[in-house]
N, C-alpha and C positions, 0 to 999 in steps of 0.2 A: 372873608375868604374861606373857600372850602378846603378840605383836608385831603392829604394823600396818606393812604394806609398801606404799609409794606409788609407782606407776609413772606417769610422764608421757611420753606417746608422741606423736611427730610423724611426719607423712608424708614421703615422698620426693618430689622433683620428677620425675615420670615420666608417660608416656602419650602420646597423640597430640595434635596441634596443634588448639586450639579456643579461641575467644574467649568468655570467660564474661561474660554480661550482668549478672548479680547475683552478686557475689563473697562475700556473707555466707553462712555456714552456720547455719541456724536449725533449731529443734527443736519447733516448734508442732505438727507432725504426728507426733511421736515414737511415739505409741501405735500407729501403723500400721506401724512399723518394728521396734520392740523387743518381744520376747516375754519375759515374766517368767521369771526363773530363781531357784530356791531359794537358790543360793549367791551371788547377785549383787544389789547395790543400785546404781542408776544415778542420778546427779545431773547436772542440765543447767543450764548458764549461758548467758546471752546475752552480747553483746559488751561490755556495761557491767558485767559481773560480777554480774548479777541472776539469781536463781533462777527457773526455770520451775516453775509449779505443776503439779499433776496435772490437766491441762486440755488441750483440743484447740483449736488456733488454726490456721487454714489458712495455708499458706505465702504465698499471694497477698496475704492480708490483712496479715500481719506484715511482708512486704517493703514495703508501702505506708507503713509507719511506721518506716522506717530500721532495720528488724530489731531494734527496741528494745521490750522489754516495757513499760517505763514509758510510752513514747509511745503504744503501742498501747492500753493500758488507759485512758490519759488521754482518748483519743478515743473509747473504747468503754466508758463508765462502767458500763453495765448488765452487760456481760460481766465487769467487775471485781467488781461486787457479787455476782454469781452464783458466781464463783470463790472469793471470800472466804468465802461461806457454807459451802462445802465444808470449810473449815478452822475452822468454828464462830466466824467473825469477823463479827459483826453490825454492818455499816456501811451507810450510806444513800447514799454518794457516793464518787467518786474524789477523792483529794488525795494530794500527795506524802507527807504524814504517814501516811495510811492505807496507801499502797503500801509504805512502809518497815515498817509494822507487820506486813503480810502477809509481807514478806521475813524478818522476825525469827522469825515462826512457822515458816516453811519451814526456816530454818537450825536452829532448835531441834528440829524434827521429825527431821531427819537426824542431829543429834547424839545424840538419845535412841535412835534406831534403831541407830546404830553402837555406842554404849556398852552396849546390851542384848545384844550378841553375846558369847557365853561366852568366857572367857579361854583355853579349850582350843583355840580356833581362831586361826590366823594370818590377818590381814586384809591383803589387797593392794588398794591404791587405784590404779587405772589412769587415766591422763590423756593424751589424744592431743594433737597440736599442729597445726602448719601444714599446710593443704591437705588436710584429711581430710573428705570429704563424708559426709553421713548415710547415703547409699546408694552402692554402687559406681558409679563414673562415669568414662567415657573411659579405661578401663584402670587407674584408681586404685582401690585397695582402700578400703573405708569404715573409719571409726574403730572400728566394732564388730568388723570382721574383724581388724584389727590387734590389738585387745584379745584376741580369741580365740586368736591366735598366742601371745601372752604367757601367757594362761591355760593353754593346753596345755603349754607348756614348763615353767611353774611347777608344775603338778600332777604332771608327770612326775618331779619331784624329791622327791615325797612317797610314802612307802609307803602312807599312807592318803590316797587321792585326794579324800576329802570334807573333809579337814582345812583346806585354805585357803578363805577366803571373800573375795569380791571387791567392791570399790566402784569403779565406773567414773565418771569425771568427763568430761562432754562440754561443749565450749565452742566459741565462734565463732572458730576459727583461720583462717577465710577459705578460699576455694577458687577456683582458676583453672586452666585447662588450656592448654597443657602445655609444659614445657621441652623443647626439641628443637633443630632446626637453624635456626629463624627467630629472628634476634637481637632483632627488635622484640617478639615474643611473650615471649622470655626476659626482656627488660628490664622488661616490664609486670609479670611475676610476681615478679621480684626487688624491684621497687618496692612491690608489694603486701606482700611479706614485711617489707621495711624500714620502711614508713610506717604500716602498719595492724596486721598480725599480731603484731608484736613488742609494740605497745602493748596489744593485747587480752590477750596472754599476761601482761603485767605486772599489768593490772587484775584478771584472774582469780586470779593468784597471791596478791595482797594480799587479795582477797575470800575466798579459800580459808582464810585465817587464822581466819576466824570459826568455821569448823568444826574444823579441825585443832587449834587451841589449846585446844579444849574436850573433846577426846577423852581419856577417862580410862583411859590405858594407860601403863605404866611405860616401855615401849620402843616406838619407832616407826621404821619404815624407809621412806625415800623414794627411789624409783628413777625417774629421768627419761630420756626419749629426745629428743635433738635440741632443738627449740624448747622442749620441756618443761622444759629446764634454766632457761629464763628465768622460767617459771611457778614452778619450785622456788626459784630465787634470790629472787624477790619474796615468796614465802611465808616464807623463812628469815631474810632480813635486809633492811634498809632501803636498797634500791638503785634505780636507774633514776628518780632524783628528777625528771627532766625530763618523764616520761611521766604523772605522777599528781599529784593534789592532796595536800597535806601531811597531810590528815586520814587518809589511808590508812595512813600510817606510825605512827599512834597505835594501830592494831590490834595485838594481842599476837602475837608470834612464838611458835612451838612451844616448850613448856616441859617436855616430857617428860624423864625422867632420861637417856635415851639416844636419839639419832636416828642411825640408819645411813643415810647419804645416798649414792646412787650415780647419777652423771650419765653416761648412755650417749650417746656421740657428741654432746656438748653443742654446740648451735648458738649460740655466744656467744664472746666474748673473755674474757680473764682480768680485764679492767678492773672489772667489777662486784664482784669480790672485794676491791677497795679498801675496800668497806663491809662486809666480812664480819663485823666486830665491832660493827656498828651494828644492834642488835636492841632490840625493845620487850619487855623482860623485867626482872624483879627478880633473876633468877638471876646468881650470880657466875661467869659462864661463862669469863671470861678466865683464871681460875686452874685451872678444871676444866671444859673445854668439853664440853657434852652433844652436840655435833655431831661426827660421824665421817664424813669425806668420802672417797669413792672416785670415780675418773674412768676410764671405759672409752673410750679414744681409738682412732681408726683413721686412719692417715696416708694411706690410699688412698680414703677415702670421697669419691666424686666430687661429691655434693651439697654437702658442707661445703667442699670445695675450690673449688666453682663453676667447674670447668674440665672440658671434654671434649677430651682430647688437648691441643692448644695453644690451644683456644678457650675463652673465658669470662672474666669480670671478676676472678676470684680471690676468696679468702675474706675479704679486707679491705674489699670494696665491697658496697653494698646490704645492710647489716646484717652485722657481723663474725661469722664462724663459724670463727675461727682456733683455738679451744681444742680442739674435738672432732677436728680433723684434725692437731693438733700443728704448725700452720704456723709455721715459723721457731722451733721448739722452745717454742712458747707454753705447752704443758702443763708442761714442765720448769721454765719460768720461774715458773709459778704455785707449783710445789712449793718453789722457792727462796724465794718470798715467805712461804710458810707457815713455813719454817725460820727466817727472820729476824724476821718480824713477828707470827706466830701460833704461838709456840713450844709452847704447851700444847694445840694443836689438831692433829688427825690428818688427813693426806691420803695416799691410796694411789693409784698410777697403774697401769693395766692396758693394755698394748699389744695391742689386739684386731685380729688379722691375718685378716680375712675378705674381702680384696679391695676392689674399688671400690664395693661395695653400701652403700646407706643404708637398705635395707628393714628394717622392724621384724621381719619373719619371720626374716631372716638373723641379726640381732643377738640375737634371743630364743633361737636355737639355738647361738650361739657358746659356745665352751668357757668363756670368762671369765664370761659371764652365768650359765650353768648352775652353775658353781662358786660364784659369788657367792650365788645363791639357796640352794644347799646350805649355805654357810657361815652364812647368816642363819637358816634354819629349823632347822639342827642335825640334819638327817636323815643 
């Protein structure tokens, strides 16, 4: 059986100084931005972990309803009815039950599409993270551009460039511009990350279970970048209890026979791994764990360190980012925890020495990432 490789990608804090009036990243006008590609399937989430239908909604309209699809359709029932009919759902009004029914149809459509891909192809799922606009803005690359960096690097490790197929997950990781010399601007962006983007990452990670747990493949590989590690953690085990309703933890965690998991520059601490064995599954994983974890850390990553020379709050404030930069040996301490508490589980650490960068482009070209992809795909 062929493998599914999931990459969760996050932006860096970079660019010029600018005050963002609406910090939500929305995809109502996605058809004007994304061009269909034969080797790529794209899935779009709003901030509540709800799926966008194949439908056009103007940004101005969606912003008026708190960037929430449910709120938008509730106030525009005729639009909801028209959208539902595209999916052969004959309803006469908006209701929460009808909205949930449409969401189930959208989830199932993606599951069927992914499962129809031949086992001869490796499937990579790419997911961006914090501060990635839908279009390039103020010096920041878009989520699509970052995904293209990864795609190029991945395909370069194949002798057959058509072999990999890609599934890109787009979600509301929020956007504001830009970290620089102004402390007030930096603090606003750090608080955005701490108070909103991390919660959105958790909700999307749990919602992603509805698709990943139903993928009919023997082996699946998950690769995350920065804040994407929190999406991945929420997908893989029941953590961040304070950010979600308990109902989310009833969703099944991935149950494939083997999951290769690689967290690149994870923007998190080791604390969520206290719940590493809290999973919603019937599998006896404590005796023979189907998760195989690798971490690519970078002690010089200035975004995770949250310091520029001697200035900045450090990685323990405004949302801990201690794991990805190995602050005070955080990464080594996590490995010690595995050795003592998760003896039948695998963790492998990679010291990625690429300087102070946090850019996806640089990580995608790093020796550790390239070698990891080669190891996974067997080329």
